Phi, psi and omega in degrees: 000135181284135180286135178287147174296155179302146176265127178245124173263121181255123179250125183235099175279138178156158182253324182228149184229132182282167176299319180297318177299315181295325175296313179299315182298316181298312179295322178299313180300317180300319179285322183298320185292348177287327186228357185223154166264150184222150167229133184242134177237131175246148177194160179214137167212143180304331176269113185301327181291321175295318179300315179296318178296319179297323179297328178290337180092147180273113181292136180286327182248102184288345176283337181218067185290132177231118180292162175060041178054033177082010178304136177276113183228162178257326183218149170242132179234120173263129176233114178287154186292349179252015182267149171249125190208168174212176182298324179300321177299316178298314180301320179297321177295317180297318183293345176294336178054049178243156178298318176229130176225150183216150174250159177257146172220152181280144177283166178310134182103340175070021181257329186229150171272161182271048178212163178250141176242135180052051181291130179260110184297332182281319184260341182077015181258153175216159177279158179279147175252119181231000000 
């Protein structure tokens, strides 16, 4: 029996998408279909964390929660609507061979990354990543 290509669930939270995002997405899809099966979920909530949780799906059985209605998948990829990305970025994450892997991207304006370094829970301050 021939082995099926890996299944990638792509979750895209966002309300609006730029021309640049759509260019990245289109090229990404063309490369992905060569080696992967895909399921894509779109969703929006003003609170990004709620939006991401909704994209995972609400499990019916909280004792045995399975995202995506129990779909058998190999990878979950979240791509925010303001990211610029390509297939090579995805491949680099896969090649890390870790249970959870993440990439960094700069926020609008190009001054800060969307992560905190040395976050202080008491003061709410963090150092800048440059």
